[in-house]
N, C-alpha and C positions, 0 to 999 in steps of 0.2 A: 468484465475488464473496465479497468478505471484510470484515467488521465490524472497523473501525480505529480505536484510540483513539489520539488526538494527543497532543502532551505538555503541552496545556492542558485534559487530561481530556474534550474533546469526542469523541462517536462520530460516525463519517461511515461511508457505504459505499464501498468500493474494488474496483475491478476490475482484473485484470492485463492490462498491456500486451503489445502483438502481439511485441515484442522479448523479453520473459522467454518468452512462449510457446514462440517458434521456440527459444530456447535451452534449453529444459526445465528451468528453474530453479524448484525447488520451494519454497513458501512454507509453513511451516509455524505451529502457533500458538505466540507467544511471540515471533518473528523480528520484528525491526526491519526497516523499510520506508522508502523515501523516494516520499512521494505528492505527485501534482499534483491540487490541488483545483480543481474545476470553477468557472469564474467565473459561471456561469447558476446553477447549485445548489450552494451551499456544503454540503450534505450528502451531497455526492458526490465522488468523485475516481478516479484513475487511478495504480496501484501501477507505480511507472517502474524501481526497482530494490531490491534486497534488501542491507540493510547487514551489516556484520561486526558479530560479539558483541563487547561491551567486555572479555570474559574474556580 
């Protein structure tokens, strides 16, 4: 589980999706991720992909 800061400065708890686990994709501190927020609890969500850096 990861603590994810959104663009609007909110913090939510994100867990890694199964597709990322199967592909052995590592998520490190400072990585930008795409997250799917739960409709039932807006304070949690699922990390569905890791985005490329802007550099």
